[in-house]
N, C-alpha and C positions, 0 to 999 in steps of 0.2 A: 421405357415406353417410347415408341416412335411417335413423333408429333405429326398429327394429320393436319394438313392445310386444306381449307375448303376453297375450291376454285369457283369463281363466278362464271355463269354461262354468258356467252357472248350476247345473247338477246337481252339479258339483264343489264349489261354494261351499255348497250346501245340505247335501250329505253331510258335509262337514267341520264345518259348524256343528252338525249333529245329533250328531256324535261328541263334540264339546266339551260340548254340553248334557247328553248322557247320562252322561259322566264326572262332571260337576259334581253331577248329581242322585244318582247311585248312591254317590258317595264321602262325601256328607255327610248325605243325607236318610234313609238306611235305618236300620232298627233293628239293633242288634248281634245276633249269633248267641246263642241262648239254649236252654237245656235245662231241663226240669223234673227236679229231683233231690230225693231224700229226705235232708233235713238230718241225720237220725239215722244215716245209713248210712256216714258217712265212715270210711275207713281210710287209713293212711299210704301204702300201696303203690298203690292204685287211685284214690282220691279218693271222690267221691260217686256213688252208684248212680243211674243215670238211670231215672226212672219215667214212667208215662203222664202226658200233659199234663192229664188230668182232675184230678189232684191239685193242680195249680197254677191251675186256672181260677177258683176262688173267691177266690183271693188277688189283691190289686191289682197284684202284680208289683213292688212297691217294698218295700224293707226297710231298717231302720236298721243292719243288720249290714253290715260292710265286707268287704273281700277276705280279711282274716285270720281270719274266724270259722270255726272248725272245731268239730265236734261233740265234746262231752266224753265220748262213749261209746267212743272209742278204736277198737276193732277193728270196729265196726259190727255190723249184724245181718243182713247179706245183702240189704239193701235194703227190708226190710219194717218197720223200726222196732220199737219195743217192742209186743208183743202184736198184731202184724199191722197196726198203724197206720202210715200214711205221713205224715211231716211235709214235705209238698211245698212247694218254693219255686223260683222262676226263678233260674237260675244263668247269668250272662251271660259271653260270650266265653271259654268253657272250652276246654281241650285235651281232645278226646274220644278215648277208646280203648275200642272195643267198647261195653259197656254202662255205662261209667264216665266221669265228667267231673272234671277237676281244673284248678287254676291259673286259675280264673275269679274272678268277683265276684258277690255277691248284690245289688250296687248298680247299677241300670241307668244312672244318671247317670255313674257312674265308668267304665262300659264305653263309653258314648257319647262321653265327653270325650277323643277321640283326636286331633282336628284332622285336617288333610289338605287336599287341593285344594279350594278354595272355602269352607273352613270358617274360622270366626273363631277357633276354639280356646278360646272361653269357654263351657264347658259349664254345665249347670244343677246344679253340685255344691253 
């Protein structure tokens, strides 16, 4: 009996290759989810109040504060900070519930250092 070998069509090979490439690019090369929050608005029940991105535009997006930094104001001020001022900062990989974000980090490098398919796992921490 002659052995028959099945040949894959070029379209199947191309589509399969594109899927692998797309997975590799999206799992490692994308920025983490981020929200602009008011650092002075933290409260224990909700987290940080999400504010307009305009309050974070002027900042470089990096901070020396780590994941554990919580505002010392305790109950917060409803998201406007003291005297109507907003201390905006990017908050990465948060759990978002309505207009509040919690359990994230102010450190972009900490949020990016997750590893995954095609990633080396050595972040810029």
